[in-house]
C-alpha positions in Angstrom: 85.2 -62.2 -65.7 83.5 -62.5 -62.3 79.3 -62.2 -62.9 78.3 -60.2 -59.6 75.0 -60.6 -60.7 72.5 -60.9 -63.4 73.0 -57.5 -64.8 76.8 -56.5 -63.8 80.2 -58.0 -64.5 83.6 -57.0 -62.6 87.1 -57.5 -63.4 87.5 -58.1 -59.4 85.9 -59.6 -56.8 87.4 -59.7 -53.5 86.2 -61.1 -50.2 84.7 -58.5 -48.6 81.8 -59.0 -51.0 80.5 -61.3 -48.6 80.3 -58.8 -45.6 77.2 -56.7 -44.7 79.0 -53.4 -44.4 77.8 -51.2 -47.0 81.7 -49.5 -46.6 83.1 -53.1 -47.0 80.6 -53.8 -50.0 82.0 -50.4 -51.8 85.4 -52.0 -51.5 84.5 -55.3 -52.6 85.2 -55.2 -56.2 88.9 -53.5 -55.7 91.6 -54.9 -57.7 93.0 -55.1 -54.5 93.0 -58.5 -52.7 91.5 -57.0 -49.6 90.1 -59.5 -46.5 87.7 -58.3 -43.6 89.5 -58.7 -40.0 89.7 -61.8 -38.7 91.3 -65.0 -38.5 92.4 -65.8 -42.0 93.5 -63.0 -42.5 96.0 -62.6 -39.4 97.2 -66.3 -40.2 98.1 -65.5 -43.6 100.3 -62.8 -42.0 101.9 -64.9 -40.1 102.5 -67.8 -42.6 103.7 -66.1 -45.1 105.8 -63.7 -42.8 103.9 -60.2 -44.2 103.1 -57.5 -42.6 99.2 -56.3 -42.6 98.2 -53.1 -44.1 95.1 -52.2 -42.4 92.9 -49.3 -43.9 89.9 -48.2 -41.4 86.9 -45.8 -42.9 83.7 -45.8 -42.9 80.7 -45.3 -45.8 79.9 -41.7 -45.3 83.2 -40.4 -45.3 84.6 -38.1 -48.4 88.6 -38.7 -48.2 87.9 -42.5 -48.3 86.1 -42.4 -51.2 89.0 -40.6 -52.6 91.8 -42.7 -51.5 89.4 -45.4 -53.0 89.4 -43.9 -56.4 93.1 -42.5 -56.5 94.9 -45.7 -55.4 92.8 -49.0 -54.2 90.9 -48.9 -57.8 94.2 -48.6 -59.4 95.8 -51.5 -60.7 100.0 -50.6 -60.3 99.0 -49.5 -56.8 96.8 -52.9 -55.9 99.6 -55.0 -57.3 102.4 -53.2 -54.8 99.7 -53.9 -52.3 99.0 -57.4 -52.6 102.7 -58.7 -53.3 103.7 -57.3 -50.0 101.0 -56.8 -47.4 98.0 -58.9 -46.3 95.3 -56.2 -46.9 92.5 -55.8 -44.4 89.4 -53.5 -44.3 87.6 -52.6 -41.8 84.8 -50.7 -41.5 84.8 -48.4 -38.1 81.4 -48.3 -37.4 81.4 -51.8 -37.1 84.9 -52.5 -35.3 84.7 -49.6 -33.2 87.0 -51.7 -31.3 90.0 -51.5 -33.8 89.5 -48.4 -34.5 89.9 -47.0 -31.0 93.3 -48.9 -30.7 94.6 -47.8 -33.8 94.0 -44.6 -33.8 95.7 -43.8 -30.9 98.8 -45.8 -32.3 98.3 -43.2 -35.5 98.2 -40.1 -33.1 100.8 -41.2 -31.3 103.1 -41.4 -34.2 102.0 -38.4 -36.6 100.4 -36.4 -33.9 96.7 -36.1 -35.7 94.5 -38.9 -36.7 91.2 -39.1 -38.7 90.0 -41.4 -41.8 90.8 -42.6 -43.9 93.3 -44.3 -41.7 96.2 -46.3 -43.0 98.3 -48.0 -40.0 101.0 -50.9 -40.8 100.8 -53.6 -38.4 103.6 -57.1 -37.7 101.7 -60.3 -37.7 101.4 -60.0 -34.0 99.2 -57.0 -34.6 101.8 -54.3 -33.3 101.4 -51.3 -35.5 104.8 -49.8 -36.6 103.7 -47.0 -39.0 100.6 -45.0 -40.0 98.8 -42.2 -41.1 95.3 -40.4 -42.7 94.9 -39.8 -46.6 98.1 -40.6 -48.4 97.7 -39.1 -51.6 98.8 -41.2 -55.3 102.1 -39.4 -55.6 104.1 -36.7 -53.5 101.6 -34.1 -53.2 102.0 -30.6 -51.0 104.6 -32.2 -48.3 102.6 -35.6 -48.1 104.5 -38.9 -49.7 102.8 -40.5 -52.4 101.4 -43.9 -51.4 102.8 -45.8 -53.7 106.2 -44.5 -52.3 105.3 -45.5 -48.7 104.3 -49.3 -50.1 107.8 -49.3 -51.5 109.7 -48.3 -48.7 107.8 -50.2 -46.0 108.3 -53.1 -48.0 111.8 -52.7 -48.4 112.6 -51.7 -44.9 110.5 -54.9 -43.5 113.2 -57.3 -45.7 116.0 -55.0 -45.0 115.8 -53.3 -41.7 113.4 -56.0 -39.4 115.1 -55.0 -36.2 114.2 -51.5 -37.0 110.5 -52.2 -37.3 110.4 -54.8 -34.6 111.5 -51.8 -32.0 109.4 -49.5 -33.2 106.1 -51.6 -33.1 107.0 -52.9 -29.6 107.8 -49.1 -28.3 104.6 -47.8 -30.0 102.1 -50.6 -28.2 104.1 -50.4 -25.1 102.7 -46.6 -25.1 99.2 -47.9 -26.1 99.3 -50.6 -23.1 100.5 -47.7 -20.6 97.8 -45.4 -21.7 95.1 -47.7 -21.0 96.7 -48.7 -17.7 97.0 -44.9 -16.7 93.6 -44.3 -17.2 92.4 -47.2 -15.1 94.6 -45.4 -12.3 93.0 -42.6 -10.2 92.7 -39.7 -12.4 96.5 -40.2 -14.0 97.3 -38.5 -10.4 95.6 -35.6 -10.7 94.0 -34.2 -8.1 90.5 -32.6 -8.5 90.1 -28.6 -8.4 87.8 -28.8 -5.5 87.2 -31.1 -2.7 83.3 -30.9 -2.9 81.7 -32.6 -6.1 79.4 -29.9 -6.6 82.4 -27.3 -6.7 83.8 -29.2 -9.7 80.7 -29.6 -11.3 80.6 -25.5 -11.2 83.5 -25.1 -11.8 83.2 -27.5 -15.1 80.6 -25.8 -16.5 82.1 -22.1 -16.4 85.1 -23.7 -18.1 82.5 -23.7 -21.2 82.3 -20.0 -20.8 85.9 -19.5 -21.7 85.6 -21.6 -25.2 82.0 -20.1 -26.0 82.4 -18.1 -29.2 79.8 -15.3 -27.8 79.3 -14.3 -31.7 78.6 -17.4 -33.7 78.0 -19.8 -30.6 79.6 -22.8 -30.2 83.1 -24.0 -28.9 86.2 -22.7 -30.3 86.4 -21.7 -33.7 86.9 -24.1 -37.0 85.9 -26.8 -37.8 83.5 -26.6 -35.6 81.0 -29.5 -34.5 77.7 -29.4 -32.4 79.1 -30.1 -29.0 76.3 -31.1 -27.4 77.0 -32.5 -24.3 79.0 -29.3 -23.8 75.5 -27.7 -24.3 73.9 -29.9 -21.9 76.0 -28.8 -18.9 75.5 -25.2 -20.0 71.6 -25.8 -19.6 71.7 -27.5 -16.2 74.0 -24.4 -15.6 71.4 -21.7 -17.0 68.7 -23.7 -14.8 70.2 -23.7 -12.1 72.3 -20.7 -11.0 69.3 -18.9 -9.6 68.9 -15.5 -8.2 72.2 -15.7 -5.8 74.2 -15.6 -9.2 72.2 -13.6 -12.2 75.1 -12.7 -14.4 76.2 -16.5 -14.3 73.0 -17.5 -15.3 72.3 -15.2 -18.4 75.9 -15.9 -19.3 75.1 -19.8 -19.4 71.7 -18.9 -21.1 73.6 -16.7 -23.8 75.7 -19.7 -24.7 72.7 -22.0 -25.0 70.6 -19.6 -27.0 73.2 -18.3 -29.3 74.4 -22.1 -30.4 71.3 -23.3 -30.7 69.8 -20.4 -32.7 73.1 -20.3 -34.5 73.6 -23.6 -35.8 69.5 -24.1 -36.8 70.5 -20.8 -39.1 73.7 -22.2 -40.4 74.0 -24.6 -43.4 75.3 -27.1 -41.1 71.2 -27.7 -40.8 69.8 -28.4 -43.9 66.7 -26.1 -44.0 64.7 -27.5 -46.8 65.2 -30.9 -46.0 65.8 -31.2 -42.2 68.4 -32.8 -40.0 72.2 -31.9 -39.7 75.5 -32.4 -41.1 78.5 -33.9 -39.2 80.2 -30.3 -38.9 80.9 -27.0 -40.3 84.3 -26.1 -42.0 84.0 -22.7 -40.6 82.8 -20.9 -37.5 79.6 -19.7 -39.0 78.2 -22.9 -39.1 77.5 -21.9 -43.0 79.3 -24.7 -45.2 79.4 -27.9 -43.5 80.7 -31.1 -44.3 78.0 -32.6 -45.6 77.8 -36.2 -44.4 74.7 -36.8 -42.1 75.2 -39.2 -39.3 72.6 -41.0 -37.7 73.9 -40.2 -34.0 74.1 -36.7 -34.6 70.5 -36.2 -35.4 69.6 -38.3 -32.6 72.0 -36.1 -30.3 71.1 -32.8 -31.7 67.1 -33.5 -31.5 67.6 -34.0 -28.0 69.7 -31.0 -27.5 66.9 -28.8 -29.3 64.1 -29.9 -27.3 65.8 -29.6 -24.1 66.6 -25.8 -25.0 62.8 -25.7 -25.9 61.7 -27.1 -22.2 64.3 -24.6 -20.9 63.8 -21.3 -22.4 60.3 -21.9 -24.1 61.5 -21.3 -27.7 59.1 -22.8 -30.0 61.6 -22.1 -33.1 63.8 -25.3 -31.5 61.3 -27.9 -31.0 60.3 -27.1 -34.7 64.2 -27.4 -35.7 63.7 -30.9 -33.6 60.6 -32.0 -35.4 62.2 -31.6 -38.5 65.4 -33.8 -37.4 62.7 -36.3 -36.5 61.0 -35.6 -40.4 64.4 -36.4 -42.1 65.5 -39.5 -40.3 62.1 -41.2 -40.8 62.1 -40.1 -44.6 65.7 -40.6 -45.5 66.9 -43.1 -43.0 64.2 -45.9 -41.7 64.0 -48.7 -43.2 60.8 -51.2 -43.8 62.2 -53.3 -40.7 61.7 -50.0 -38.0 65.3 -49.5 -37.6 67.4 -46.8 -38.8 70.0 -46.7 -41.3 73.5 -44.9 -40.5 74.5 -42.1 -42.7 73.8 -40.2 -45.8 77.4 -39.6 -48.0 78.9 -36.5 -48.7 79.2 -36.8 -52.2 76.9 -37.5 -55.3 78.2 -37.4 -58.7 81.5 -37.6 -57.0 81.1 -34.0 -55.9 80.7 -33.0 -52.1 77.3 -31.3 -51.2 76.4 -31.6 -54.8 72.8 -32.8 -53.9 72.4 -29.8 -51.4 73.3 -26.8 -53.2 71.6 -24.3 -55.7 71.9 -21.2 -57.6 69.8 -18.7 -58.6 68.4 -20.1 -62.0 67.9 -23.6 -60.1 65.3 -21.3 -57.7 63.9 -19.8 -60.4 63.2 -23.1 -62.4 62.1 -24.3 -59.0 59.8 -21.4 -57.7 59.1 -19.0 -60.1 57.8 -15.8 -58.7 58.7 -16.6 -55.4 63.0 -17.5 -56.2 63.8 -13.8 -55.2 62.4 -13.5 -52.3 63.9 -17.0 -51.1 66.8 -16.7 -52.3 67.0 -13.3 -49.7 66.1 -15.7 -47.1 68.2 -18.6 -47.7 71.3 -16.6 -48.7 71.5 -17.8 -52.6 73.6 -15.3 -54.9 75.0 -15.1 -58.4 78.5 -15.5 -56.7 77.5 -18.1 -54.2 79.2 -19.5 -50.9 80.6 -22.4 -51.9 82.4 -24.0 -55.0 81.3 -23.6 -58.3 79.2 -20.2 -57.8 76.9 -22.5 -55.5 75.1 -21.4 -52.5 74.6 -23.7 -49.2 71.1 -22.9 -48.1 71.0 -20.8 -45.2 68.9 -18.4 -43.1 70.2 -14.9 -43.3 69.1 -13.6 -40.2 66.7 -14.8 -37.2 63.3 -16.2 -38.4 61.9 -13.0 -36.5 64.0 -10.5 -38.4 63.0 -12.4 -41.6 59.5 -12.0 -40.9 60.0 -8.0 -40.2 61.7 -7.4 -43.4 59.2 -9.1 -45.0 56.4 -7.7 -42.8 54.9 -10.7 -42.1 54.6 -12.3 -38.2 56.6 -14.9 -37.7 54.0 -17.5 -37.8 52.7 -15.9 -41.5 56.7 -15.7 -42.2 56.9 -19.5 -42.0 53.6 -20.2 -43.9 54.6 -18.3 -46.8 58.3 -20.2 -46.7 56.4 -24.0 -46.3 55.4 -24.3 -50.1 58.1 -23.0 -51.4 60.5 -25.0 -48.9 58.3 -28.3 -50.4 59.0 -27.4 -54.2 62.5 -27.4 -53.4 62.8 -30.3 -51.7 61.0 -31.8 -54.4 63.2 -30.3 -57.2 66.2 -31.7 -55.0 65.2 -34.9 -54.8 65.3 -35.8 -58.8 68.8 -35.0 -58.3 71.5 -38.2 -58.0 71.2 -38.7 -54.0 74.2 -38.8 -52.2 74.9 -42.8 -51.0 73.6 -44.3 -47.9 75.3 -46.6 -45.5 72.4 -49.3 -45.0 73.8 -51.1 -41.9 72.0 -50.8 -38.8 73.9 -50.3 -35.2 72.5 -50.9 -32.3 74.0 -48.1 -30.4 73.1 -45.4 -32.6 69.5 -46.9 -33.3 69.4 -47.1 -29.6 70.2 -42.6 -29.5 67.5 -42.8 -32.1 65.2 -44.1 -29.7 65.4 -41.4 -27.4 65.0 -38.7 -30.1 61.9 -40.2 -30.8 60.8 -40.4 -26.9 61.7 -37.0 -26.6 59.6 -35.7 -29.9 56.6 -37.4 -28.0 57.6 -35.9 -24.5 57.7 -32.4 -26.3 55.2 -32.6 -29.7 52.4 -35.0 -27.9 52.4 -37.2 -31.4 51.7 -40.8 -31.3 53.5 -41.6 -34.4 57.0 -40.5 -32.5 56.1 -43.0 -29.9 55.1 -45.5 -32.3 58.6 -45.0 -34.1 60.4 -45.4 -31.0 58.7 -48.9 -29.9 58.9 -50.3 -33.3 62.9 -49.5 -33.2 63.1 -50.6 -29.7 61.4 -54.1 -30.7 63.6 -54.5 -33.8 66.6 -54.0 -31.1 65.2 -57.1 -29.2 64.3 -59.3 -31.5 67.1 -58.9 -34.3 70.0 -58.0 -31.9 68.9 -59.0 -28.8 70.0 -62.6 -27.6 69.2 -63.5 -24.0 70.8 -61.0 -21.8 73.3 -60.0 -24.8 73.5 -57.6 -27.4 74.9 -57.6 -31.2 76.4 -54.9 -32.8 75.2 -54.6 -36.1 72.5 -55.8 -38.9 72.7 -55.6 -42.5 71.7 -57.5 -45.6 68.9 -59.3 -43.2 71.9 -60.9 -41.1 73.1 -59.9 -37.4 76.8 -60.1 -36.3 79.4 -59.1 -34.0 79.9 -58.9 -30.3 77.7 -55.7 -29.0 79.9 -53.3 -27.4 79.8 -51.2 -24.0 78.0 -48.4 -25.9 75.5 -50.7 -27.6 74.8 -51.8 -24.2 74.5 -48.5 -22.4 72.6 -46.7 -25.1 70.1 -49.5 -25.3 69.6 -49.5 -21.6 69.2 -45.6 -21.8 66.7 -46.0 -24.5 64.6 -48.5 -22.7 64.3 -46.0 -19.3 63.4 -43.5 -21.5 60.6 -45.5 -23.3 59.7 -46.8 -19.4 58.9 -42.9 -19.0 56.4 -42.5 -21.3 54.8 -45.9 -22.3 53.7 -48.3 -19.5 54.5 -51.8 -21.1 56.9 -53.6 -18.2 59.2 -55.2 -21.1 60.9 -51.8 -20.6 62.1 -51.8 -17.6 63.1 -55.6 -17.2 65.1 -55.6 -20.0 67.2 -52.7 -18.6 67.6 -54.3 -15.4 68.7 -57.4 -17.5 71.2 -55.7 -19.7 72.3 -53.5 -17.2 73.6 -56.7 -14.9 75.2 -58.0 -18.0 77.2 -55.2 -19.1 78.4 -55.1 -15.3 79.0 -58.9 -15.4 81.1 -58.7 -18.9 82.3 -55.2 -19.4 83.5 -53.7 -15.9 87.1 -53.1 -14.9 88.9 -54.8 -12.7 88.8 -51.6 -10.1 84.8 -51.6 -11.0 85.7 -47.8 -11.6 84.1 -48.0 -15.2 83.7 -50.2 -18.1 85.8 -51.6 -21.0 84.7 -51.0 -24.5 85.0 -55.1 -25.3 83.5 -57.6 -23.4 85.5 -60.3 -21.3 84.5 -62.8 -23.8 86.1 -60.5 -27.6 88.7 -61.5 -29.4 92.1 -60.9 -27.6 93.3 -57.6 -29.4 96.2 -55.8 -28.8 95.0 -53.8 -26.1 91.6 -53.7 -24.4 90.3 -50.0 -24.8 88.3 -48.4 -22.2 85.2 -46.5 -22.7 86.2 -43.2 -21.3 85.8 -40.1 -23.3 82.9 -38.0 -24.6 83.7 -37.6 -28.5 80.9 -37.0 -31.3 79.3 -40.0 -29.1 78.7 -40.3 -25.5 81.0 -42.5 -24.0 79.6 -45.6 -22.9 80.8 -45.0 -19.6 79.1 -41.5 -18.9 75.5 -43.3 -20.3 76.0 -46.0 -18.0 76.7 -44.4 -14.9 73.4 -42.4 -15.5 71.6 -45.4 -16.3 72.9 -46.7 -13.0 71.4 -43.6 -10.7 68.2 -44.1 -12.8 67.8 -47.7 -11.9 69.1 -47.3 -8.6 66.1 -44.6 -7.5 63.9 -47.1 -9.3 64.9 -50.8 -7.4 66.9 -49.3 -4.6 70.0 -51.6 -5.1 72.6 -49.7 -3.3 75.2 -51.6 -5.8 74.0 -49.7 -8.5 74.2 -46.5 -6.7 77.7 -47.4 -5.3 79.2 -48.3 -8.6 77.9 -45.0 -10.2 79.5 -43.2 -7.3 82.8 -44.7 -8.0 82.9 -44.0 -11.6 82.3 -40.4 -10.7 85.2 -40.2 -8.4 87.4 -41.9 -10.4 87.4 -39.6 -12.7 86.8 -36.3 -10.9 89.9 -35.0 -11.4 89.3 -34.9 -15.2 86.0 -32.3 -14.8 87.8 -29.6 -14.6 91.0 -30.2 -16.6 88.9 -31.7 -20.0 85.1 -31.0 -19.7 84.6 -31.1 -23.0 86.0 -34.7 -22.9 84.1 -35.5 -19.8 80.5 -33.5 -20.7 78.3 -36.3 -20.4 79.9 -38.0 -17.3 79.5 -34.4 -15.6 76.1 -34.3 -16.1 75.5 -38.2 -15.0 77.6 -36.8 -11.8 75.3 -33.5 -11.4 72.0 -36.3 -11.9 73.9 -38.0 -9.1 74.8 -35.4 -6.9 71.5 -32.9 -7.1 68.6 -33.5 -4.7 66.6 -35.6 -7.4 62.8 -36.1 -7.9 61.0 -39.7 -8.6 57.9 -39.2 -10.1 55.9 -42.2 -10.6 52.5 -42.2 -12.6 50.0 -44.8 -12.4 47.5 -44.9 -14.9 45.7 -46.8 -17.7 47.4 -46.5 -21.0 44.1 -45.8 -23.1 43.1 -43.6 -20.6 42.9 -39.7 -22.0 43.7 -38.1 -18.6 46.7 -40.4 -18.2 48.1 -39.1 -21.4 47.3 -35.5 -20.2 48.9 -36.1 -16.9 52.2 -37.8 -18.5 52.6 -35.0 -20.7 52.5 -32.5 -17.5 55.2 -34.4 -16.1 57.6 -34.2 -19.3 56.8 -30.5 -20.0 59.0 -29.2 -17.4 62.8 -28.8 -17.9 64.0 -31.0 -14.6 66.9 -32.8 -16.1 67.3 -34.7 -12.8 64.1 -36.3 -12.8 63.4 -40.2 -12.8 59.8 -41.1 -14.2 58.3 -44.5 -14.7 54.7 -45.7 -15.6 52.7 -47.6 -14.0 49.7 -49.2 -15.8 47.2 -50.9 -12.8 46.2 -53.6 -15.9 49.6 -55.5 -15.9 49.0 -56.2 -12.1 47.3 -59.2 -12.9 49.6 -60.3 -15.9 52.1 -63.1 -15.7 54.5 -60.8 -17.6 53.9 -57.7 -15.2 56.2 -55.0 -13.5 59.7 -56.7 -11.9 59.6 -57.1 -8.1 62.5 -55.2 -8.1 61.4 -52.0 -9.1 60.7 -50.9 -5.6 59.5 -47.4 -6.3 56.6 -48.9 -7.8 55.2 -50.6 -4.9 51.9 -50.1 -3.1 51.8 -47.4 -5.7 48.0 -47.4 -6.5 45.3 -45.6 -8.6 43.5 -43.0 -6.0 40.2 -43.2 -6.4 40.0 -45.0 -10.1 41.8 -41.7 -11.2 45.1 -41.2 -12.7 47.4 -40.4 -9.6 50.8 -39.0 -9.9 53.7 -39.6 -7.1 56.2 -37.1 -6.3 58.8 -38.8 -4.7 62.6 -38.0 -2.8 64.4 -41.3 -1.6 60.9 -43.0 -1.5 59.4 -40.6 0.7 56.6 -39.3 -1.6 54.3 -36.2 -1.7 50.3 -36.6 -1.0 49.4 -38.4 -4.2 48.0 -35.9 -6.9 45.3 -36.7 -9.1 44.3 -32.9 -10.6 46.4 -31.8 -13.7 46.0 -28.3 -12.4 48.0 -29.4 -9.0 50.8 -31.3 -10.8 51.2 -28.3 -12.9 51.5 -26.4 -10.1 54.0 -28.5 -8.1 55.9 -29.1 -10.8 56.4 -25.4 -11.9 57.7 -24.6 -8.5 60.2 -27.4 -8.9 61.6 -26.3 -11.8 65.4 -24.7 -11.8 64.9 -25.4 -7.9 67.2 -28.5 -7.6 68.7 -28.3 -4.4 72.3 -30.5 -3.5 71.9 -32.8 -1.1 74.9 -32.1 1.1 73.5 -28.4 1.4 69.7 -28.3 1.1 69.2 -24.6 2.5 71.3 -23.5 -0.7 69.3 -22.7 -3.8 72.2 -23.1 -6.4 75.5 -24.4 -6.7 78.3 -23.2 -4.6 80.5 -21.0 -7.2 84.2 -19.2 -6.7 
């Protein structure tokens, strides 16, 4: 027996006990002789001439837990694994580079992917067999895991040449794919000659994918494609009087999608925050795991929608997201943990669902009305007669049915929501992945900045600043970033998304806070990213740095998935920084990236939607706004919120506090946009500029409001300044 601590003993403890990842620690007491990815395991494979069994998953993954319980906790299965393989366990969120490489291999071999992912490698790290979940015994056409282990062990001993040939072929496919993406558009021609036409055509492709009844894109399972929504918002804003039907179509995409997601069970109606996806097209029954990145991205989508269309309900949804992340995921150091599990007590969703009797126990006489609002019935809409809470109609129609105003409806519902949340908090909670990722925390910083812009609550800005300081202190070493923090330790080289997302967060902070450190670090980290992640053609970024360990391939940071690609975010950052610094090299690099990936815009718009938004930012006639004023001046704050309340997604905003002009750590001289920008008559002053040519300084909030309102929805393409809207077919 191995004693783990003063109260718990375990029959087995493996090398994962020394890791910081929650997911790896969950497997630390399996009978499997797990290794973390690293030299020790790879050397053992080569020395003993054993294949590697690579298992990749993450802490909130339901089927990862199922496979652990069925196979990795089973003594007989563990004996087969230990005798025939070197077993390596990887947290995909820590080692996304490995997940990128070997997920492509599994997709090549099986036609699909997912987690848990099991890949078998030669000692040279070449994949030769793989899959996702394997049941313990043959089931529903899937081979049992023990049978797979025995078959592959025998093949390794007796048919090594076949394995080597298969591994070589798969590896060559992976290498050729990465090389092809680095070539000009995989030899695909853009649909149109003009960038603006390709952006417009890409936006219109989303109309063909739109579910006009339930919102979103495609059918089940349904994910919140936030970047696609962003492109549709831009299209709704810019397609003005010339194309009213298209403007209306894109507005419907935005309003239907944001509403239906918010009404559905994918949105935690009493606790706030969204689950990762819906298993149906109705947004009703979610896969209950709640990820930090999803909530950061959705918060921004709802606030952008609020700025665009003025729907107060969407701002409330966004603020519920911020309440959820602050309550459930923020740690005492000011950073955010990664996720909440889908399961509790071994059952998916058990923590979240209700029955009529549970409502009555918590609410008494209000239970019947609340049950009708949230769709809780005797038969239920989920397993075992339970119900996933969802709004059974729009808040407006529910209020009308209750003979209440909308505000009175929410006021009546609020005490019941609090009682249900309190009752739920007494249940066994889902597990929490307590690792801190630089990239996901950076997205959360941006979300809190958006919340501050929209709601004006100082606590939102304070949270964003606190999290940024955590990254600067714990995960930033000079001009380099580390990937992950847990158990009090930071480790692993940062990836391209860590750099791109944190630079974005720093620039977002610079738009609402006057501290010069934000722009200084943004410039430093951008230059570091260019130096260490750029591909040879300077048309994008690798996912790993040039001093990263050598892997089977060096993956690129190309495609938007559930999170934005590092390339798309970096492109937007480069455009923003080019406007702040007037560095032509930033602008030219961004333009080269857009030109390279342009052929994909109309062919695969959903996988390049965030880059399409970045291209729109670079192509449209954008606006630079400088606010000059002291931080503790209420008039300055009023001007700041006026700047941000208008939907102008292609604006660049930076705040200059004259107090820092006398400080040794003042604003970087590289910020050309700030030069000669002074407060007029000792009043907060706003400069609205295009290409460093500025209108007359504005010191009056009403004049600023009128000016920005006139600019909203009237972004004009630089190459055709006479047009009020993008060219369309």
